[in-house]
Each structure stands twice: as C-alpha cells, then as structure tokens.
N, C-alpha and C positions, 0 to 999 in steps of 0.2 A: 504493500500500500504506500502510495506516495505521500509526502508531507502535505501537499495541497489537498488531496482527497481526505486525508485524516482530519485536517483542519475544517473542511467542509462538513464532514460527518459530526464533528464536535459541535459546530455552530448549529446544525440542524437539531441535534439532541438538546442543546440549550434552549432553542426556540420552542421545541415541543414541551420541554419541562416548564418553561415560563408560561406556556399556554394552559398548563394544567394546575396552576397555582392561583390562589386568590389574588385579586388585584389590590395589592397593599397600598398603592398610591391612592386609589379611590377610597379605601378604608381610612387612610390618614386624612384625606380632605374632609370626609364626613365627620371624622372624630374631631377635627379642629372646629368645624361648624357647630357640632352638638355641644361640645364642652363649653364653648364661648357663650352659648345661649341656654344652657341647662338650668332649669328652675326646679323641677321635681326630681329628686334622687341625687346620687353622688357618682361622678365618673370614676371608674376604676380601670386600671390597665392590667390585664391578665396575660399569662404567657402559656403558649402551647408549643413546646420545643423551642425553636429559635424565633418563633413568631410572637410578637406582642400585639394584643388587640383590645379594643374598647369593650367595656361592659358598663351598664348603669345599674347601681344598687339602690333600691328603695326599701327602707326598713319598715316592718309592720308597725302600725300605730300603737299596738299593745304588745307586751312581751309575748313571744311565740316561738316555737321551734319549727313552724311551718314555713316553707319557702317554695317559690316557683321560678324555674328557669323559663324565660320567655325567648322564643326563637322567631325571628322575622321571616318574611317570604323572599322571593327571588329578587336579587339585586338591591335589597333594601338595607336598613340599618336599625340599631337597637332603640331608636327613638321615633320610629316611623309613625306618622300620625294616624294611620288606619290600623285597627286591630291591636297593634303592638303598644302604642302609647296608652290607649284606654285601659288595657289590661295591666300593664306594668305600674300604672299610677293608681288604679282603683283597687286592686287586690290587697294592698297594704292596709286599707281601711277595714278590710274583712279578716285581718289576722294573718295574711300571707306576705312575707317579705318577697320582693322580686329581684331577680338579676336578669336583665335583658342583655343578651350577648350578641356581639357582632359575629355573624357567621360568614363563611367564605363567599365572596362576590366576584362577579365578572363585569366587564364594561356593559354599558346600557344596551348595546345592540346584540348581546349574546342571546342565543336561543336557550330554552329550558334544557334541551339535551346536551348543550355545551357544559352544563354544570356537573355532568356525570363524574369526571375525574376529581372534582373538588370534594366528593364524598369521602375521599381518603383523609381530608382535613377535619371532618366533622367530630369524630370521637375525641381527639385531643382538646378541642375547644369546649365541648360539653363537660369533659372530665375536669378541666380547669375551673369551669363554673361550679361544678359540684364541690370541688375542694374548697373554693372560696366560701361557699355557703356553709359548709361544715365548720370552717374556721370561725364563723360567726354564730355558731350554735344551732344551725339547722339540722334537724333529725328526720323530718318528714318532707322530702323533696319531690316535687312533681315537675313535669314539663308541660308548658302551654305553648303551642307552636302554630304558626300560620302558613298555609300554602306549601311552598317548597321547604320551609322550615319544618313542617309536619312530616314531610318525606324524610328529611334528615333525622328527625327524632325517631320515626319508626325504624329506620335503618339502624340507628344506634341501639335501640332497645331490642332488636331482633337477634342480636348476637349473644354474647355471654351475659350472665346475670349482672344487673346494674342496680345502683342505690337510688332507684326512682320508684316512687309509690304508685304513680298514675300518670296518664298522658291525656291531654286535651289536644286534639288535632282540629284546627279550624280551617275549613276549605281544603280538605285532603283530596288529592287526585287519585288516579287508579293505575292502570296498566302503562308501563313504559318498556323500552327495549332493554335498558340496563336494570337488572334485578335489584341493584342497590337503591335505585330511585323508585322502585315499584312498591306502592303501599300494599298491594294485594299480597305480594310475596312476604313483606315484612309483617303485616298484620297476622298472617297465618302462624307466625312464630312467637307472638307476644302473648303473655299470660297475665300481665298486670292489668288493672282496670283502664279502659280506653273510652273516651267520649269522642265520637265522630260527629262534629258539629259543622253544619253547612247551611247556606241560605237557599231559599226557594228560587231565587234568581241568580244562583251561583254560576261559575264557569261551566261550560258544557262537559268538560272532562270530569268535574266533580259530580255533577248531576247524573251523567250517564253511567258512572261506575259506583254509585251509592249502593245498589243491591249487590254488586260484586264485592265491595268492601265488607259488607255485612256477612256475606257468604264466606269470605276468606277468614273472617274472625269468628266463625261459628263455634270453634273450639274454645273460645275465651268467654267464660261466664260473666266476666266483668265488662264486656263490650256493650256499648249502647250508642245509638245513632239518633240525632235530633236535627230536624230541618226547621229553620226559623222562617216563618212566613214573611214575605216581602224583602228579606235580606239578600244583598248581593255578595260577591266574593270578599269585599272589603267591609261589609256590615256598615256601609255609609248610612248615617242617620239612625243606626240601631246599636249604638255603643252601650246604652243602658241595658238593653235586652241581652247583648253579648256578655256583659259583665255578670248580670244576674244569673244567667244559665250556668256560666262557668263556676261562679262562687257556690251556687246551690249544689251542683254536681260534686265539686271537690269536697265540700263539707259533709256530704252524704257518703262519698266513696273513700276519701282519704283524709278524714278530719284531723288526725294528729292531735297536737295540743299546743 
C-alpha cells in the first residue's frame, strides 16, 4: 500500500467516524444559549468518557428520593420548550427531582435514520445521569422521554438490568431498519412498568404502530398505553394534560418516597 493510499484511507475513516458522533459544536452552542438564559433549574456538566455534556437539574420542592431523567427528541436539547420543559419544570412540584440530559444530536438536516450510529453514545450519557442523581440521594429513578429520546430509552432498558423503576415514553414510534432504534424490538425485552403515551393527532409512525407496540409489550404486565384526545406529537396546548397523566401514572406505578 502506498503512503498516498494509506493517507486517503485514514482520512476516509476519520470522516466516517466524525459522521457517527454527536455534533459537539451544536451541543456547545445550545449549552451557551441555555445557560445564559436559564431560570428554572441548575446547569450541570456531566461526563461520558471523554465527552462533557449539558444537563439541567431541578430539585423536588419537598424532600424526596424520587427523580426522573428527562430525554428530549430528535435534534433537540434539554430545555426544549415542547414536552421537555413542561415536564422537567413541573415534576418537581409533585415530588420528583428532574435531570434533563443532552442526548447525542446531528445537524438540522439529518434524517431520523442518520441517528442510528449515535445509539452507541446513549448508554454512557444515561449512566452518567443516573450516577448524578444517586449522588444527590435519588433511590427511585424513572425515565421520561420524548420521540427519539423514547427510542433511546427503550434501547437502553432492553439490555442488561438497569437502576430504573419505570419508563414514560411520549410519542414513541415503531418499526425501523436498525433494531437498536426499533421500539417494537426493545419493548419486547423490557419488564419494568412502561407508559406508552401519545396524542390523537400524533405523527403517522406513532399512530400507525400503536397496536404493534402494545403487541410487542404483551409480555410486560406493567405496560399501559394512553392516547390523549386532541394532542399532537408535541402536546402543543396540552402541557397540563401531559403533566397530569405522567404524574398520576408515576405515583401509581413507581411512587417511591
């Protein structure tokens, strides 16, 4: 092999590797904007291997060992105004501290399927979030996740045993080519309580696969599915209903103390 060919192959390998990693520049731009304008909660910097990423911690208003990891949807951030912000700021009033975590992201023009390689980065970030919450006394930890974040959560929970008591997936999709992103595959392996929450006017993929998700989770006695009348994928204008349903289900399913 010539030196020129070797250099070319190395360059291509680096380009492929770069295309498979979260866009850290985008993460940093968002972190700068969020931290400068943050009102509710405290900005934290967590570490997953060599990667440092933003999380927002909001402590429960009353002493509690309950906590929720909040995961955003595709291309978003931990203070996203739809679904994420309402949940991360409202749950503390009901006894749940929240840690909203920056998950791996790609440029704005990326397709959902482009996120497949980034699923390798999911577990280290969630693990870092769990460790952070445990350091602050959390013993009963749940995950509340939206859209692609829900797929990341089900993938994480479908493997080895995790220190997670329950999962709320908001706007979960269904079948994909990559089994790591496929909620049907992941739900069939999860045995902790799961709330599959979606809107009457949700995305087609969410609506068309609702029955398939329920079938995939048939072996999980803690699985339940709720469709919210009038709600779309982002629960626009339905923040109160979203929070109420999530809080009621968590307090019934994983109340902790």
